[in-house]
C-alpha positions in Angstrom: 22.7 -86.6 10.6 20.9 -85.6 7.4 18.0 -84.3 9.5 20.4 -82.3 11.7 22.2 -81.0 8.5 18.9 -79.9 7.1 17.9 -78.1 10.3 21.3 -76.3 10.3 20.9 -75.3 6.7 17.4 -74.0 7.4 18.6 -72.0 10.4 21.5 -70.5 8.4 19.1 -69.4 5.6 16.7 -67.9 8.1 19.5 -66.0 9.8 20.7 -64.7 6.4 17.2 -63.5 5.5 16.8 -61.7 8.9 20.2 -60.1 8.4 19.4 -58.9 4.9 16.1 -57.5 6.2 17.9 -55.6 8.9 20.3 -54.1 6.4 17.4 -53.1 4.2 15.6 -51.5 7.1 18.7 -49.4 7.9 18.5 -47.6 4.6 17.0 -44.1 4.4 13.2 -44.4 4.4 10.3 -42.3 5.4 9.2 -43.4 8.9 5.6 -44.4 9.5 3.5 -43.8 12.5 4.1 -41.4 15.4 3.8 -37.6 15.4 4.7 -35.7 12.3 8.2 -34.3 12.3 8.0 -30.5 12.2 11.6 -29.6 13.2 14.0 -28.4 10.5 17.5 -29.7 10.1 20.2 -28.4 12.5 23.6 -27.4 11.3 26.3 -29.5 13.0 29.4 -28.3 11.1 30.5 -25.7 8.6 33.7 -26.2 6.7 35.2 -23.6 6.3 33.6 -21.9 9.3 30.8 -19.4 8.8 32.1 -15.8 8.7 35.6 -16.8 7.5 37.8 -14.0 6.3 40.5 -14.2 3.6 38.4 -17.0 2.1 40.4 -19.1 -0.5 38.5 -22.4 -0.7 36.6 -23.7 -3.8 34.2 -25.8 -1.8 32.0 -25.4 1.2 30.6 -28.4 3.2 27.7 -28.0 5.5 26.8 -31.0 7.7 23.3 -31.4 9.3 21.8 -33.6 11.9 19.6 -35.5 9.5 19.2 -36.3 5.8 18.5 -33.3 3.7 17.3 -32.4 0.1 17.0 -29.4 -2.0 13.6 -27.8 -2.8 13.4 -25.5 -5.8 16.9 -24.3 -5.1 17.1 -22.3 -8.4 14.5 -19.9 -7.1 15.3 -20.1 -3.4 19.1 -20.0 -3.3 21.0 -16.8 -4.0 24.4 -15.4 -3.5 25.0 -11.7 -3.0 26.7 -9.9 -4.6 25.4 -11.8 -7.6 27.7 -13.8 -9.8 27.5 -14.5 -13.6 28.2 -18.1 -12.9 26.2 -19.5 -9.9 27.6 -21.9 -7.3 26.8 -25.6 -7.8 24.8 -27.3 -5.0 24.7 -31.1 -4.4 23.5 -33.2 -1.5 25.4 -36.2 -0.1 23.3 -37.8 2.6 23.5 -35.2 5.5 26.0 -32.9 3.7 25.4 -30.0 1.4 28.4 -29.5 -0.8 28.7 -26.0 -2.5 31.2 -25.6 -5.3 32.1 -22.0 -5.9 33.0 -20.5 -9.3 36.4 -18.9 -10.1 34.8 -15.4 -10.5 34.8 -14.3 -6.8 36.0 -10.7 -6.4 38.8 -9.7 -4.0 38.0 -8.0 -0.7 34.3 -8.8 -1.0 31.8 -10.1 1.5 29.5 -12.8 0.0 26.3 -14.1 1.6 24.7 -17.3 0.4 21.0 -17.1 1.2 19.1 -20.5 1.2 15.6 -19.1 1.4 13.3 -22.0 2.1 15.1 -24.3 -0.4 17.0 -26.4 2.1 14.7 -28.9 3.8 14.8 -32.2 5.7 14.4 -35.4 3.6 11.2 -36.8 5.1 8.9 -33.9 5.8 10.4 -31.0 3.8 10.7 -28.8 6.9 12.8 -25.7 5.7 15.7 -24.0 7.4 14.5 -20.4 7.4 16.8 -17.4 7.3 20.0 -19.4 7.4 22.9 -17.7 5.6 26.5 -18.7 5.0 28.8 -15.6 5.0 32.4 -15.3 4.0 34.8 -12.6 2.9 37.6 -12.9 0.3 39.4 -10.1 2.1 40.4 -9.3 5.7 37.1 -7.5 6.6 33.5 -8.7 6.8 30.6 -6.4 6.0 28.7 -6.2 9.3 25.9 -3.7 9.0 22.3 -4.6 9.5 18.8 -3.4 8.8 15.8 -4.5 10.9 12.1 -3.7 10.9 8.6 -5.1 10.6 5.8 -5.5 8.0 2.0 -5.4 8.1 -1.0 -5.4 5.7 -1.8 -1.8 4.7 -5.6 -2.6 4.6 -6.0 -4.5 7.9 -3.2 -2.8 9.7 -2.1 -6.2 11.1 0.2 -9.0 10.3 -1.6 -12.4 10.1 1.0 -15.3 10.4 -1.5 -17.7 8.7 -2.0 -15.5 5.7 1.3 -13.5 5.5 4.1 -15.7 6.6 5.4 -16.0 3.0 6.0 -12.2 2.8 9.6 -11.5 1.8 11.6 -8.3 2.2 13.8 -7.4 -0.8 16.8 -5.1 -0.6 18.1 -3.7 -3.9 21.1 -1.3 -4.2 19.9 1.9 -5.9 22.4 1.5 -8.7 20.5 -1.8 -9.5 17.0 -0.6 -8.8 16.1 -0.8 -12.5 15.9 -4.6 -12.0 12.7 -4.2 -9.8 9.8 -6.0 -11.5 12.1 -7.5 -14.1 14.7 -9.7 -12.3 14.8 -11.3 -9.0 16.3 -9.5 -6.0 19.4 -11.2 -4.7 19.3 -9.7 -1.2 16.2 -10.8 0.6 14.9 -12.2 3.8 11.7 -13.8 5.2 9.7 -12.5 8.0 9.1 -14.3 11.3 5.7 -15.2 12.8 5.2 -11.6 14.1 6.2 -9.9 10.9 9.7 -8.9 11.9 12.7 -9.1 9.5 16.5 -8.6 9.8 19.2 -8.2 7.2 22.8 -8.9 8.4 26.3 -8.6 6.9 25.5 -5.7 4.7 28.0 -3.4 3.1 27.8 0.4 3.2 25.6 1.4 0.3 22.3 3.1 -0.7 19.4 0.7 -1.0 15.7 0.5 -1.9 13.6 -1.7 0.3 10.4 -3.6 -0.6 8.0 -6.0 1.1 6.5 -8.5 -1.4 3.8 -11.1 -0.9 3.9 -13.0 -4.2 2.1 -15.8 -6.0 4.9 -17.5 -7.9 7.9 -17.4 -5.6 10.3 -15.8 -8.0 11.1 -12.7 -5.9 9.8 -10.5 -8.8 6.8 -8.2 -8.5 5.1 -9.2 -11.7 1.6 -10.6 -10.9 -1.7 -8.6 -10.6 -2.7 -10.2 -7.3 0.7 -9.8 -5.6 1.0 -7.4 -2.6 3.8 -4.8 -2.5 5.1 -2.3 0.0 8.0 0.1 0.0 9.6 3.1 1.7 9.5 6.4 -0.2 13.1 7.3 0.5 16.2 5.3 -0.1 18.2 3.9 2.8 21.7 5.3 3.1 23.4 2.5 5.2 26.4 3.8 7.1 25.3 2.3 10.5 22.9 -0.3 11.8 19.2 0.6 11.2 16.3 -0.6 13.2 12.5 0.0 13.5 11.6 0.3 9.8 7.9 -0.2 9.1 6.7 -1.3 5.7 3.0 -1.8 4.7 2.1 -4.0 1.8 -1.1 -3.9 -0.3 -2.4 -5.0 -3.7 -0.8 -2.5 -6.0 -1.8 -0.7 -9.1 -0.5 -2.6 -12.1 2.0 -0.8 -14.4 -0.2 -1.4 -17.5 -3.9 -1.7 -17.9 -5.1 -5.1 -19.1 -8.4 -6.9 -19.7 -7.9 -10.2 -17.8 -11.2 -11.9 -18.7 -13.9 -11.7 -21.3 -16.7 -14.1 -21.9 -20.4 -14.6 -22.9 -22.4 -16.3 -20.3 -25.0 -19.0 -21.1 -27.8 -16.5 -20.3 -26.3 -14.0 -22.9 -24.7 -11.6 -20.4 -21.2 -10.4 -21.6 -18.7 -10.1 -18.8 -15.4 -8.2 -19.1 -12.9 -8.0 -16.1 -10.0 -5.6 -15.8 -6.8 -5.8 -13.8 -7.5 -2.4 -12.1 -10.4 -0.1 -11.6 -11.3 2.7 -14.1 -12.4 6.0 -12.7 -14.5 7.3 -15.7 -15.1 4.3 -17.9 -16.8 4.5 -21.3 -16.8 2.3 -24.5 -17.0 2.8 -28.2 -18.4 0.0 -30.3 -16.4 -0.9 -33.4 -18.2 -4.1 -34.5 -21.1 -4.4 -35.0 -21.2 -0.7 -35.7 -25.0 -0.4 -35.8 -25.8 -1.3 -32.2 -28.5 1.2 -31.1 -28.4 2.5 -27.5 -31.8 0.9 -26.7 -30.5 -2.5 -27.8 -27.7 -2.7 -25.2 -27.4 -1.9 -21.5 -24.0 -1.5 -19.7 -23.4 -1.9 -16.0 -20.1 -1.3 -14.3 -19.4 -3.0 -10.9 -19.3 -0.9 -7.8 -15.5 -1.1 -7.8 -15.3 -0.3 -11.5 -13.0 -3.2 -12.3 -15.6 -5.1 -14.4 -18.3 -4.5 -16.9 -21.5 -6.3 -17.9 -23.2 -6.0 -21.3 -26.9 -6.8 -21.7 -27.9 -7.2 -25.3 -31.4 -7.5 -26.6 -30.2 -10.1 -29.0 -26.8 -11.8 -29.2 -26.9 -12.2 -33.0 -23.3 -11.1 -33.8 -20.4 -13.4 -34.5 -18.0 -11.2 -32.6 -17.9 -8.1 -30.5 -15.2 -5.4 -30.8 -15.1 -2.2 -28.8 -12.7 0.4 -27.4 -12.5 0.7 -23.6 -11.7 4.2 -22.4 -11.0 6.2 -19.3 -11.8 9.9 -19.6 -11.7 9.5 -23.4 -8.2 7.9 -23.3 -8.2 4.5 -25.1 -7.0 1.8 -22.7 -7.6 -1.3 -24.8 -9.4 -2.6 -27.8 -11.4 -5.7 -26.8 -12.6 -8.5 -29.1 -15.0 -11.2 -27.9 -16.0 -14.0 -30.2 -18.9 -16.3 -29.8 -18.8 -20.0 -30.5 -20.3 -21.1 -33.8 -22.8 -23.4 -32.1 -23.3 -21.4 -28.9 -26.9 -20.9 -27.9 -28.1 -18.5 -25.2 -31.2 -18.7 -23.1 -32.2 -15.6 -21.2 -34.5 -15.9 -18.2 -35.5 -13.1 -15.9 -35.1 -14.4 -12.3 -36.4 -12.5 -9.3 -34.2 -12.5 -6.2 -35.1 -11.6 -2.6 -32.8 -10.6 0.3 -34.6 -12.8 2.8 -34.9 -16.5 3.5 -37.4 -17.4 6.3 -37.3 -14.2 8.3 -38.1 -10.6 7.5 -36.8 -7.6 9.5 -39.1 -4.7 10.6 -36.4 -2.2 9.7 -34.9 -3.5 6.4 -38.0 -5.1 5.0 -37.7 -6.9 1.6 -35.6 -6.1 -1.4 -36.5 -7.4 -4.9 -33.7 -7.6 -7.5 -33.1 -9.7 -10.6 -30.3 -11.1 -12.7 -31.2 -8.7 -15.6 -32.0 -5.0 -15.4 -35.6 -4.4 -14.3 -37.7 -1.9 -16.2 -40.8 -2.2 -14.0 -42.7 -4.4 -11.5 -46.5 -4.8 -11.7 -47.7 -4.5 -8.2 -51.0 -6.1 -9.1 -49.1 -9.3 -9.8 -47.6 -9.4 -6.4 -49.6 -11.0 -3.6 -48.9 -11.0 0.1 -50.7 -13.4 2.4 -50.8 -12.9 6.2 -52.1 -16.1 7.9 -53.7 -16.9 4.6 -55.4 -13.5 4.4 -54.6 -11.3 1.4 -53.0 -8.0 2.2 -52.8 -5.2 -0.4 -51.6 -2.3 1.8 -47.9 -3.0 1.3 -45.6 -0.5 -0.3 -43.6 -1.2 -3.5 -41.0 1.5 -4.3 -38.0 1.6 -6.6 -34.7 2.4 -5.0 -33.6 6.0 -5.6 -29.9 5.1 -6.0 -29.8 1.5 -7.1 -31.5 1.1 -10.4 -32.1 -2.6 -10.1 -33.6 -2.7 -6.6 -37.2 -2.4 -5.4 -38.3 -2.2 -1.8 -41.4 -4.0 -0.5 -42.5 -2.6 2.9 -45.3 -3.6 5.2 -46.2 -3.4 8.9 -45.0 -6.9 9.7 -46.5 -8.4 12.9 -45.2 -11.0 15.2 -46.4 -14.6 15.3 -47.9 -14.3 11.8 -47.1 -16.5 8.8 -46.4 -14.7 5.6 -46.3 -15.9 2.0 -45.1 -13.6 -0.8 -45.8 -14.5 -4.4 -44.3 -12.8 -7.4 -46.5 -14.0 -10.1 -45.5 -14.9 -13.6 -45.0 -11.8 -15.8 -44.8 -9.5 -12.8 -41.4 -8.3 -13.7 -40.4 -6.8 -17.0 -36.8 -6.4 -18.1 -35.5 -3.5 -20.2 -35.8 -5.9 -23.2 -39.4 -7.0 -22.2 -38.3 -10.3 -20.7 -40.8 -11.8 -18.2 -40.2 -13.8 -15.0 -41.5 -17.1 -13.9 -43.4 -17.4 -10.6 -41.5 -17.1 -7.3 -42.9 -17.9 -3.8 -41.4 -17.2 -0.4 -42.7 -18.1 3.1 -41.4 -16.3 6.1 -42.2 -14.8 9.5 -41.2 -11.6 11.4 -37.8 -11.6 13.1 -38.9 -10.8 16.6 -35.6 -10.3 18.2 -35.9 -6.5 18.0 -32.1 -6.4 17.9 -31.6 -2.9 16.7 -29.8 0.1 18.3 -28.6 3.6 17.7 -25.0 4.9 17.9 -23.6 8.4 17.2 -20.0 9.3 16.7 -18.6 12.7 17.3 -15.5 12.9 15.1 -12.6 15.3 15.7 -9.6 16.2 13.5 -10.8 15.5 10.0 -9.7 17.6 7.0 -12.8 19.4 5.7 -11.5 19.3 2.2 -11.1 15.5 1.9 -13.7 12.7 1.6 -13.6 9.9 4.1 -15.0 6.4 3.5 -16.4 5.1 6.8 -17.1 1.3 7.0 -18.5 -1.0 9.6 -17.1 -4.5 9.1 -17.3 -7.8 10.9 -14.7 -8.6 13.5 -12.4 -10.3 10.9 -12.4 -7.1 8.8 -13.2 -9.1 5.7 -16.9 -8.3 5.2 -18.3 -4.7 4.9 -21.6 -4.4 6.6 -22.2 -0.7 5.9 -20.3 2.0 4.0 -20.8 5.8 4.0 -18.8 8.7 2.5 -18.5 11.8 4.6 -17.0 15.2 4.0 -16.8 18.3 6.1 -18.8 16.9 9.0 -18.1 16.1 12.6 -20.9 13.7 13.2 -21.8 10.2 12.1 -25.0 8.3 13.0 -26.2 4.7 12.7 -29.9 4.5 13.4 -31.9 1.3 14.0 -28.8 -0.7 13.1 -28.7 -4.5 13.7 -27.1 -5.3 17.1 -23.7 -7.0 17.3 -20.0 -6.3 17.3 -18.4 -4.3 14.5 -15.1 -2.8 13.6 -15.1 0.8 12.5 -12.7 1.5 9.6 -12.1 5.0 8.1 -10.3 5.5 4.8 -8.8 8.9 3.8 -9.9 9.1 0.2 -7.1 11.3 -1.0 -8.0 11.2 -4.7 -11.8 11.3 -4.1 -12.7 8.3 -6.2 -14.9 6.7 -3.6 -12.7 3.6 -3.0 -9.5 2.6 -1.2 -6.5 2.5 -3.4 -3.5 0.4 -2.7 0.1 1.3 -3.4 1.4 2.4 -6.8 5.0 1.3 -6.5 6.0 2.5 -10.0 4.9 6.1 -9.3 6.1 5.9 -5.6 2.5 6.5 -4.3 1.7 4.7 -1.0 -1.7 3.1 -0.2 -4.3 5.5 1.0 -4.2 5.9 4.8 -6.6 3.8 6.9 -7.5 4.2 10.6 -9.3 1.6 12.8 -11.0 2.3 16.1 -8.9 0.4 18.6 -11.8 -1.5 20.0 -14.8 -3.3 18.5 -18.1 -1.4 18.6 -21.0 -3.2 20.3 -24.4 -2.0 19.2 -27.0 -3.1 21.8 -30.7 -3.6 21.2 -32.9 -0.6 22.0 -29.9 1.4 23.2 -28.7 4.9 22.1 -25.0 5.4 22.4 -22.6 8.3 21.7 -18.9 8.1 21.4 -16.2 10.7 20.5 -13.3 9.6 18.3 -10.2 11.2 16.9 -8.9 9.3 13.9 -5.1 9.5 13.3 -3.8 8.6 9.9 -0.2 7.6 9.7 
């Protein structure tokens, strides 16, 4: 009997443990294994019902098909029209409970926008573009605005890059909040760049497309992209087909965003926007002679490099100007124990192949004053060749071209001997060697474009890019011409892009929302260009700038 009793006790304890384990397993936990859940929660019930009129309740309960949680609701959630005291949001298992303040106005349609702040518990999949709408009066606002967005530079909408673009709608009487406070009427775009606003009241609105960095629905960061319509929207009936292009805009105020002294003594200053006619005035030290410093602005004129003969100052102070207007006073301090080692390093544009058309370019990390041709040796199958040409570029001050009648199936070795290069401060280089052969593919062709419809009084920037449009292969500026040629150009597929340079500054300018200036117009040839080896092609194009 004792044995039987012990067995019964053991079985009872075992059953109890299994029961407790089962209860524990029934609690809300993140499942393991299997495919990842990518489906957002589904609304099962809304109490009171969505679109309720004569709304009197103090609480709204939304029930979903799975456990939910809030994700950054203070930035994602909004109620429109805005309230001084915001609703309170709390989650109870599968329910979202919204407690409304006492300050609701009579005969007003309210829309609660959840943004991407309402997500499932396990995988944080957001419910996108879900709104809860109610009216404290007998009528519901029912007007809508719909349209699409695209990148002003690429003329496309990329769902991988741009799905976080939001469209903001601000009544004109509140438009002064733009760039200062978050917009309370907003919507996300779908995977094709389309957007829709619903349950709007009759009013006059400003509309913006914003691709932001910090998710606060405020255009306030230098790298954020902005788009807008020039005219206000007078909403008296449903509107469809709006098109908004967004681009990196011009900041409202000029700022220096970075300043530093590199280990090799170069001083780098970066701005938040390009400068058309930059100049500087040294304030400290005051006795810097012109031949003791060299300045270089980047091609986009949004950064500046200083090259000093000696970095023997404790700090550097200068005024940065544009057309003699002072933009900023910049101070750069060096560390007390900082040491700088300057070395002139030759750089080549080739690795193991040289092209018969483009030859070899020699540059350096510091401005080159001269190159001693006698200290450059070229071996062709171990035989010295001296009949190469060395010529300074007529436009680029820090580029030299080395040309030779390269021959197939020959091994070349180029040696830039020590002290061959001299910098503007008489620095010398260390030896550099490069071994290479001729690229025998002969992959070069010619193409000519006959261009119709251009304004003879405007400059146009013509670019050949890769197929992704993110790398410029060639750039030309044309004016008052109807023809464009590319001779002996590397074969391959390219995209032709043409920019209408309205202000003539030699670069594409994005939108200036504060002065209501749109991005400069861009046109793309609708099909890629294929340049074929040893072919001559001709094509007629008629660019249309919208």
